[in-house]
KEKE-211846 format. One record per atom (N, C-alpha, C, CB): x, y, z; atom name; residue in three letters. Coordinates in Angstrom, 3 decimals. Glycine has a CB too. Layout:
BEGIN
> c1 c2 c3 lumgu seti
> X Y Z CA ALA
...
This chain:
BEGIN
> c1 c2 c3 lumgu seti
> 0.863 -1.172 0.191 N UNK
> 0.214 -0.048 0.009 CA UNK
> 0.897 1.169 -0.063 C UNK
> -0.606 0.031 0.852 CB UNK
> 0.531 2.143 -0.887 N UNK
> 1.215 3.522 -1.075 CA UNK
> 0.627 4.536 -0.256 C UNK
> 1.152 4.020 -2.502 CB UNK
> 1.306 5.180 0.518 N UNK
> 0.630 6.335 1.325 CA UNK
> 1.139 7.761 0.617 C UNK
> 1.119 6.260 3.072 CB UNK
> 0.335 8.745 0.533 N UNK
> 0.585 10.158 0.153 CA UNK
> 1.595 10.924 1.168 C UNK
> -0.824 10.917 0.109 CB UNK
> 2.007 11.738 0.684 N UNK
> 3.041 12.582 1.454 CA UNK
> 2.321 13.091 2.552 C UNK
> 3.706 13.770 0.636 CB UNK
> 1.151 13.570 2.560 N UNK
> 0.220 14.091 3.527 CA UNK
> -0.085 13.073 4.753 C UNK
> -1.089 14.444 2.769 CB UNK
> -0.343 12.004 4.052 N UNK
> -0.677 10.896 5.086 CA UNK
> 0.548 10.526 5.880 C UNK
> -1.239 9.573 4.381 CB UNK
> 1.639 10.428 5.200 N UNK
> 2.917 10.253 5.912 CA UNK
> 3.338 11.240 6.957 C UNK
> 3.932 10.223 4.973 CB UNK
> 3.208 12.370 6.563 N UNK
> 3.441 13.627 7.621 CA UNK
> 2.279 13.449 8.693 C UNK
> 3.306 15.299 6.814 CB UNK
> 1.122 13.244 8.369 N UNK
> 0.179 12.979 9.551 CA UNK
> 0.472 11.831 10.535 C UNK
> -1.153 12.707 9.015 CB UNK
> 0.806 10.842 9.776 N UNK
> 1.266 9.658 10.696 CA UNK
> 2.475 9.885 11.532 C UNK
> 1.573 8.440 9.870 CB UNK
> 3.427 10.480 11.103 N UNK
> 4.649 10.898 11.709 CA UNK
> 4.305 11.933 12.891 C UNK
> 5.605 11.540 10.594 CB UNK
> 3.261 12.929 12.461 N UNK
> 2.983 13.757 13.735 CA UNK
> 2.320 13.075 14.789 C UNK
> 2.167 14.918 13.458 CB UNK
> 1.395 11.941 14.347 N UNK
> 0.852 11.184 15.437 CA UNK
> 1.796 10.398 16.207 C UNK
> -0.126 10.337 14.975 CB UNK
> 2.785 9.709 15.302 N UNK
> 3.872 9.243 16.385 CA UNK
> 4.469 10.115 17.308 C UNK
> 4.967 8.716 15.787 CB UNK
> 4.858 11.142 16.824 N UNK
> 5.484 12.208 17.807 CA UNK
> 4.623 12.556 19.081 C UNK
> 5.714 13.584 17.014 CB UNK
> 3.249 12.635 18.673 N UNK
> 2.275 13.024 19.614 CA UNK
> 2.322 11.825 20.768 C UNK
> 0.778 13.213 18.855 CB UNK
> 2.273 10.668 20.227 N UNK
> 2.083 9.399 20.982 CA UNK
> 3.406 9.226 21.966 C UNK
> 1.910 8.081 19.880 CB UNK
> 4.552 9.495 21.262 N UNK
> 5.746 9.454 22.105 CA UNK
> 5.568 10.470 23.187 C UNK
> 7.045 9.721 21.296 CB UNK
> 5.185 11.667 22.926 N UNK
> 5.040 12.742 23.920 CA UNK
> 4.256 12.288 25.050 C UNK
> 4.410 13.955 23.344 CB UNK
> 3.040 11.667 24.680 N UNK
> 2.078 11.321 25.834 CA UNK
> 2.796 10.252 26.586 C UNK
> 0.575 10.797 25.340 CB UNK
> 3.317 9.393 26.052 N UNK
> 4.003 8.186 26.714 CA UNK
> 5.055 8.770 27.736 C UNK
> 4.768 7.187 25.562 CB UNK
> 5.872 9.751 27.112 N UNK
> 6.897 10.379 27.957 CA UNK
> 6.237 11.083 29.184 C UNK
> 7.733 11.413 27.111 CB UNK
> 5.340 11.837 28.946 N UNK
> 4.551 12.601 30.142 CA UNK
> 4.068 11.665 31.025 C UNK
> 3.318 13.472 29.700 CB UNK
> 3.345 10.491 30.354 N UNK
> 2.767 9.649 31.331 CA UNK
> 3.866 8.872 32.248 C UNK
> 1.852 8.657 30.590 CB UNK
> 4.922 8.599 31.656 N UNK
> 6.032 7.910 32.477 CA UNK
> 6.593 8.779 33.333 C UNK
> 7.118 7.334 31.693 CB UNK
> 6.721 10.111 33.184 N UNK
> 7.229 11.062 34.108 CA UNK
> 6.244 11.112 35.459 C UNK
> 7.329 12.505 33.343 CB UNK
> 4.968 11.192 35.122 N UNK
> 4.056 11.293 36.249 CA UNK
> 4.016 9.796 37.081 C UNK
> 2.527 11.745 35.641 CB UNK
> 4.216 8.787 36.443 N UNK
> 4.301 7.321 37.062 CA UNK
> 5.658 7.556 38.018 C UNK
> 4.518 5.918 35.726 CB UNK
> 6.630 7.857 37.316 N UNK
> 8.015 8.033 38.260 CA UNK
> 7.861 8.906 39.402 C UNK
> 9.248 8.666 37.459 CB UNK
> 7.225 10.036 39.166 N UNK
> 6.907 10.932 40.309 CA UNK
> 6.174 10.328 41.265 C UNK
> 6.221 12.080 39.945 CB UNK
> 5.149 9.675 40.967 N UNK
> 4.195 8.957 41.939 CA UNK
> 4.905 7.944 42.823 C UNK
> 3.066 8.203 41.154 CB UNK
> 5.827 7.214 41.970 N UNK
> 6.668 6.126 42.714 CA UNK
> 7.585 6.861 43.748 C UNK
> 7.625 5.219 41.636 CB UNK
> 8.188 7.919 43.334 N UNK
> 9.083 8.588 44.236 CA UNK
> 8.318 9.043 45.467 C UNK
> 9.766 9.766 43.547 CB UNK
> 7.100 9.637 45.305 N UNK
> 6.413 10.096 46.400 CA UNK
> 5.951 8.931 47.385 C UNK
> 5.266 10.887 45.899 CB UNK
> 5.623 7.808 46.648 N UNK
> 5.197 6.584 47.439 CA UNK
> 6.373 6.049 48.286 C UNK
> 4.676 5.427 46.459 CB UNK
> 7.560 6.202 47.620 N UNK
> 8.792 5.689 48.341 CA UNK
> 8.958 6.447 49.629 C UNK
> 10.105 5.842 47.460 CB UNK
> 8.901 7.807 49.393 N UNK
> 9.092 8.814 50.423 CA UNK
> 8.203 8.485 51.577 C UNK
> 8.806 10.226 49.898 CB UNK
> 6.759 8.286 51.416 N UNK
> 5.825 7.990 52.220 CA UNK
> 6.222 6.731 52.953 C UNK
> 4.615 7.916 51.527 CB UNK
> 6.643 5.712 52.381 N UNK
> 6.846 4.345 52.999 CA UNK
> 8.167 4.551 53.878 C UNK
> 7.021 3.085 51.799 CB UNK
> 9.189 5.156 53.427 N UNK
> 10.394 5.277 54.199 CA UNK
> 9.977 6.214 55.548 C UNK
> 11.632 5.974 53.222 CB UNK
> 9.120 7.167 55.331 N UNK
> 8.641 7.957 56.491 CA UNK
> 7.834 7.003 57.483 C UNK
> 7.703 9.189 55.977 CB UNK
> 7.107 6.211 56.939 N UNK
> 6.408 5.206 57.740 CA UNK
> 7.325 4.228 58.600 C UNK
> 5.562 4.387 56.795 CB UNK
> 8.396 3.826 57.820 N UNK
> 9.237 2.869 58.438 CA UNK
> 10.077 3.552 59.454 C UNK
> 10.074 2.152 57.437 CB UNK
> 10.457 4.782 59.137 N UNK
> 11.175 5.526 60.291 CA UNK
> 10.484 5.871 61.464 C UNK
> 11.680 6.718 59.869 CB UNK
> 9.169 6.259 61.173 N UNK
> 8.241 6.464 62.412 CA UNK
> 8.054 5.158 63.333 C UNK
> 6.762 6.925 61.890 CB UNK
> 7.809 3.953 62.574 N UNK
> 7.794 2.676 63.216 CA UNK
> 8.987 2.294 63.980 C UNK
> 7.567 1.704 62.277 CB UNK
> 10.087 2.552 63.472 N UNK
> 11.378 2.252 64.090 CA UNK
> 11.471 3.188 65.234 C UNK
> 12.598 2.402 63.101 CB UNK
> 11.044 4.349 65.179 N UNK
> 11.202 5.423 66.427 CA UNK
> 10.371 4.787 67.467 C UNK
> 10.627 7.078 66.112 CB UNK
> 9.083 4.537 67.234 N UNK
> 8.165 3.938 68.232 CA UNK
> 8.566 2.773 68.792 C UNK
> 6.944 3.694 67.733 CB UNK
> 9.100 1.894 68.009 N UNK
> 9.708 0.711 68.497 CA UNK
> 10.788 0.845 69.468 C UNK
> 10.178 0.003 67.457 CB UNK
> 11.774 1.719 69.077 N UNK
> 12.753 2.047 70.139 CA UNK
> 12.304 2.626 71.356 C UNK
> 13.677 2.894 69.668 CB UNK
> 11.333 3.512 71.430 N UNK
> 10.679 4.165 72.438 CA UNK
> 9.927 2.953 73.462 C UNK
> 9.612 5.244 71.709 CB UNK
> 9.179 2.043 72.688 N UNK
> 8.653 1.015 73.308 CA UNK
> 9.709 0.090 74.077 C UNK
> 7.910 0.314 72.329 CB UNK
> 10.722 -0.176 73.112 N UNK
> 11.831 -1.107 73.931 CA UNK
> 12.409 -0.482 75.168 C UNK
> 13.116 -1.450 73.010 CB UNK
> 12.628 0.757 75.033 N UNK
> 13.369 1.631 76.075 CA UNK
> 12.322 1.571 77.264 C UNK
> 13.714 3.310 75.517 CB UNK
> 11.079 1.795 77.028 N UNK
> 10.194 1.735 78.253 CA UNK
> 10.026 0.216 78.821 C UNK
> 8.717 2.348 77.864 CB UNK
> 10.075 -0.606 77.888 N UNK
> 10.048 -1.961 78.348 CA UNK
> 11.273 -2.379 79.271 C UNK
> 9.988 -2.848 77.136 CB UNK
> 12.286 -1.939 78.696 N UNK
> 13.669 -2.139 79.575 CA UNK
> 13.581 -1.585 80.940 C UNK
> 14.945 -1.406 78.900 CB UNK
> 13.210 -0.388 80.987 N UNK
> 12.994 0.381 82.126 CA UNK
> 12.096 -0.310 83.236 C UNK
> 12.401 1.646 81.683 CB UNK
> 10.963 -0.854 82.593 N UNK
> 9.966 -1.503 83.416 CA UNK
> 10.597 -2.910 83.974 C UNK
> 8.594 -1.738 82.527 CB UNK
> 11.309 -3.589 82.994 N UNK
> 11.895 -4.795 83.532 CA UNK
> 12.865 -4.616 84.666 C UNK
> 12.558 -5.494 82.480 CB UNK
> 13.734 -3.451 84.415 N UNK
> 14.613 -3.172 85.665 CA UNK
> 14.021 -2.914 86.845 C UNK
> 15.429 -2.118 85.508 CB UNK
> 12.852 -2.263 86.666 N UNK
> 12.110 -1.961 88.032 CA UNK
> 11.653 -3.284 88.679 C UNK
> 10.770 -0.990 87.806 CB UNK
> 11.474 -4.187 87.904 N UNK
> 10.706 -5.415 88.494 CA UNK
> 11.890 -6.218 89.027 C UNK
> 9.735 -6.324 87.334 CB UNK
């Protein structure tokens, strides 16, 4: 099948548009992942801090006994 020059130009523009959309979508996904990683790391740090407090309190209680 043979395409006219205008059809080829249109197809090329569509390909460029699709590539741009994919890149934009990929950037949003990567940003979402980074944000989720930050949230998870923050949760882990909070958990660890609370665990340390709890262990410290338990140790004091055990020593009192």
